[in-house]
PARO-272131 format. One record per residue (C-alpha): x, y, z; residue number from 1; residue in one letter. Coordinates in nm, 2 decimals, m for minus. Layout:
<recs>
- X  Y  Z  nr  rest
- X  Y  Z  NUM  a .
...
</recs>
This chain:
<recs>
- X  Y  Z  nr  rest
- 26.83  20.92  15.64  1  m .
- 26.82  20.55  15.53  2  n .
- 27.18  20.44  15.49  3  e .
- 27.13  20.30  15.14  4  s .
- 26.98  20.63  15.03  5  i .
- 27.27  20.82  15.19  6  r .
- 27.52  20.61  15.00  7  r .
- 27.33  20.65  14.67  8  f .
- 27.31  21.03  14.72  9  v .
- 27.68  21.05  14.81  10  f .
- 27.79  20.83  14.51  11  n .
- 27.58  21.02  14.26  12  v .
- 27.70  21.36  14.38  13  k .
- 28.06  21.25  14.39  14  t .
- 28.04  21.10  14.04  15  l .
- 27.89  21.42  13.90  16  c .
- 28.16  21.63  14.05  17  l .
- 28.42  21.38  13.93  18  f .
- 28.29  21.39  13.58  19  l .
- 28.28  21.77  13.57  20  r .
- 28.63  21.82  13.70  21  e .
- 28.82  21.54  13.54  22  k .
- 28.67  21.51  13.20  23  m .
- 28.64  21.86  13.06  24  k .
- 28.87  21.78  12.77  25  n .
- 28.70  21.46  12.67  26  l .
- 28.65  21.57  12.31  27  e .
- 29.03  21.61  12.26  28  k .
- 29.12  21.25  12.34  29  v .
- 29.26  20.98  12.11  30  d .
- 28.96  20.74  12.09  31  p .
- 29.18  20.43  12.07  32  d .
- 29.43  20.53  12.34  33  s .
- 29.40  20.35  12.67  34  f .
- 29.63  20.62  12.81  35  e .
- 29.38  20.89  12.71  36  s .
- 29.11  20.69  12.90  37  l .
- 29.32  20.67  13.21  38  m .
- 29.39  21.05  13.19  39  k .
- 29.02  21.13  13.14  40  a .
- 28.93  20.92  13.44  41  l .
- 29.23  21.02  13.65  42  n .
- 29.30  20.65  13.69  43  a .
- 29.62  20.46  13.72  44  k .
- 29.62  20.12  13.55  45  g .
- 29.37  19.86  13.45  46  v .
- 29.23  19.79  13.80  47  k .
- 29.13  20.15  13.86  48  e .
- 28.97  20.20  13.52  49  v .
- 28.77  19.88  13.57  50  a .
- 28.66  19.99  13.91  51  s .
- 28.55  20.34  13.79  52  i .
- 28.36  20.20  13.49  53  l .
- 28.22  19.89  13.66  54  g .
- 28.39  19.67  13.41  55  q .
- 28.57  19.34  13.45  56  n .
- 28.94  19.37  13.47  57  e .
- 29.01  19.11  13.20  58  l .
- 28.78  19.30  12.97  59  t .
- 28.96  19.63  13.03  60  v .
- 29.30  19.47  12.99  61  a .
- 29.21  19.37  12.63  62  k .
- 29.16  19.75  12.55  63  w .
- 29.54  19.79  12.59  64  l .
- 29.59  19.59  12.27  65  q .
- 29.26  19.64  12.09  66  r .
- 29.18  20.00  12.17  67  g .
- 28.90  20.15  12.38  68  v .
- 28.55  20.06  12.25  69  p .
- 28.37  20.36  12.10  70  s .
- 28.07  20.29  12.33  71  k .
- 28.28  20.36  12.64  72  i .
- 28.36  20.71  12.51  73  w .
- 28.00  20.77  12.40  74  k .
- 27.87  20.67  12.75  75  d .
- 28.13  20.90  12.92  76  l .
- 28.04  21.20  12.71  77  r .
- 27.67  21.13  12.78  78  q .
- 27.74  21.12  13.15  79  n .
- 27.93  21.45  13.14  80  v .
- 27.65  21.62  12.95  81  s .
- 27.39  21.49  13.19  82  t .
- 27.59  21.59  13.50  83  s .
- 27.57  21.96  13.39  84  q .
- 27.20  21.95  13.49  85  n .
- 27.25  21.79  13.83  86  i .
- 27.17  21.99  14.14  87  i .
- 27.16  21.89  14.50  88  t .
- 26.88  21.99  14.73  89  i .
- 26.96  22.01  15.11  90  p .
- 26.75  21.82  15.37  91  i .
- 26.64  21.96  15.70  92  f .
- 26.75  21.74  16.00  93  e .
- 26.41  21.80  16.16  94  a .
- 26.08  21.65  16.05  95  v .
- 25.78  21.87  15.98  96  a .
- 25.48  21.81  16.20  97  g .
- 25.15  21.76  16.02  98  c .
- 24.96  21.68  16.34  99  g .
- 25.27  21.58  16.53  100  a .
- 25.48  21.90  16.58  101  a .
- 25.85  21.90  16.50  102  g .
- 26.09  22.08  16.72  103  m .
- 26.22  22.42  16.61  104  l .
- 26.56  22.36  16.78  105  e .
- 26.62  22.07  16.53  106  q .
- 26.53  22.28  16.23  107  l .
- 26.87  22.30  16.06  108  r .
- 27.00  22.18  15.73  109  l .
- 27.19  21.86  15.74  110  s .
- 27.49  21.75  15.53  111  s .
- 27.27  21.52  15.33  112  d .
- 27.12  21.61  15.00  113  n .
- 26.87  21.48  14.74  114  f .
- 27.00  21.48  14.39  115  v .
- 26.78  21.61  14.10  116  f .
- 26.80  21.70  13.74  117  d .
- 26.75  22.08  13.74  118  s .
- 26.50  22.05  13.46  119  r .
- 26.25  21.89  13.70  120  v .
- 26.19  22.24  13.85  121  f .
- 26.01  22.53  13.68  122  p .
- 26.23  22.79  13.53  123  s .
- 26.11  23.06  13.78  124  n .
- 26.23  22.87  14.09  125  i .
- 26.57  22.96  14.23  126  i .
- 26.70  22.63  14.32  127  t .
- 26.95  22.76  14.58  128  k .
- 26.65  22.86  14.79  129  d .
- 26.50  22.51  14.78  130  i .
- 26.52  22.25  15.06  131  a .
- 26.33  21.93  15.16  132  m .
- 26.18  21.81  15.48  133  i .
- 26.02  21.48  15.58  134  r .
- 25.65  21.47  15.69  135  i .
- 25.53  21.32  16.02  136  v .
- 25.16  21.31  16.11  137  g .
- 24.84  21.32  15.90  138  d .
- 24.69  21.66  15.96  139  s .
- 24.77  21.77  15.60  140  m .
- 24.65  21.44  15.44  141  a .
- 24.58  21.38  15.16  142  p .
- 24.79  21.67  15.04  143  y .
- 25.08  21.54  15.25  144  l .
- 25.09  21.20  15.41  145  d .
- 25.33  21.06  15.67  146  e .
- 25.68  20.99  15.52  147  n .
- 25.61  21.21  15.22  148  d .
- 25.88  21.48  15.15  149  w .
- 25.78  21.85  15.11  150  a .
- 25.98  22.06  14.87  151  i .
- 26.01  22.41  15.02  152  i .
- 26.11  22.74  14.88  153  e .
- 26.29  22.90  15.18  154  l .
- 26.21  23.25  15.28  155  r .
- 26.57  23.32  15.36  156  n .
- 26.50  23.67  15.51  157  g .
- 26.31  23.80  15.21  158  r .
- 25.99  24.00  15.25  159  d .
- 25.70  23.80  15.13  160  v .
- 25.33  23.85  15.08  161  i .
- 25.17  23.55  15.25  162  p .
- 24.89  23.47  15.01  163  a .
- 24.68  23.17  15.10  164  e .
- 24.89  22.86  15.05  165  a .
- 25.07  22.58  15.24  166  v .
- 25.37  22.69  15.44  167  y .
- 25.63  22.56  15.68  168  l .
- 25.58  22.78  15.98  169  i .
- 25.75  22.81  16.32  170  a .
- 25.58  22.92  16.64  171  y .
- 25.61  22.84  17.01  172  d .
- 25.93  22.64  16.94  173  d .
- 25.76  22.40  16.70  174  v .
- 25.76  22.37  16.32  175  v .
- 25.45  22.26  16.13  176  q .
- 25.33  22.25  15.77  177  i .
- 24.98  22.42  15.75  178  k .
- 24.76  22.60  15.51  179  r .
- 24.76  22.96  15.60  180  i .
- 24.49  23.22  15.54  181  q .
- 24.56  23.58  15.64  182  i .
- 24.26  23.79  15.76  183  i .
- 24.36  24.14  15.87  184  g .
- 24.61  24.10  16.15  185  k .
- 24.53  23.74  16.22  186  k .
- 24.62  23.41  16.04  187  a .
- 24.39  23.12  16.02  188  i .
- 24.60  22.80  16.06  189  i .
- 24.43  22.52  15.87  190  k .
- 24.47  22.15  15.83  191  s .
- 24.36  21.97  15.52  192  d .
- 24.25  21.68  15.72  193  n .
- 23.90  21.78  15.85  194  k .
- 23.95  21.58  16.17  195  e .
- 24.19  21.86  16.29  196  y .
- 24.05  22.20  16.40  197  d .
- 24.17  22.53  16.27  198  s .
- 24.32  22.79  16.50  199  f .
- 24.42  23.15  16.49  200  e .
- 24.76  23.32  16.54  201  l .
- 24.85  23.69  16.53  202  g .
- 25.05  23.77  16.22  203  i .
- 25.35  23.85  16.44  204  n .
- 25.32  23.53  16.65  205  d .
- 25.46  23.29  16.39  206  f .
- 25.74  23.29  16.13  207  d .
- 25.72  23.17  15.77  208  i .
- 26.02  22.94  15.71  209  v .
- 25.91  22.87  15.35  210  g .
- 25.64  22.78  15.11  211  k .
- 25.56  22.43  14.99  212  i .
- 25.62  22.43  14.62  213  v .
- 25.63  22.06  14.55  214  g .
- 25.58  21.71  14.71  215  r .
- 25.76  21.38  14.68  216  l .
- 25.48  21.13  14.76  217  k .
- 25.48  20.75  14.80  218  f .
- 25.17  20.54  14.75  219  g .
- 25.10  20.20  14.89  220  s .
- 25.31  19.91  14.77  221  l .
- 25.18  19.62  14.56  222  m .
- 25.01  19.33  14.75  223  l .
- 25.22  19.02  14.70  224  l .
- 25.10  18.66  14.73  225  k .
- 25.28  18.47  15.00  226  e .
</recs>
């Protein structure tokens, strides 16, 4: 994962956990007390408070005499409220082949996560069964293009009825995202890109890792004058 994205994800996740654990009693504080602010932030002194809030140290030092601005408490309460909806979605270390096959041996969840507001997802989706994987290849274009991210509802050992849909499948030590159609005891493995041929597999010759339930797509960037 791009290092700047990794830092962003880590910082957001850490901040949300920090807010949840350290600021549960925010409503009980003395709104003018700098000591209450330090306690809420689990900070020691002006320098730490300024660092956590992204404020200038000289500005924060004035709060010792003048009291803590009401906007600071309002923003903190808003952040605590928002953090209750934050969820983290794990990322597969492997990439999913859409024309270029990913390797099954690399298909494991990494320690990296995407951070979402849980309200993004429909209420019937169990978010603990959701993961994401990056796309390589163009066989599923335009549904999925290279460098898009697929949002997958993982099978996780559950019995499923494989209705025609797009799935992350594993077979012959590779992982691919394909459109699957079941006919009797065979599965037709299809690509949305018509330049790729369909092929058949026996229903016992591949595994469904999960179903694609969403996509994170990126279009082309703006053309800029030199």
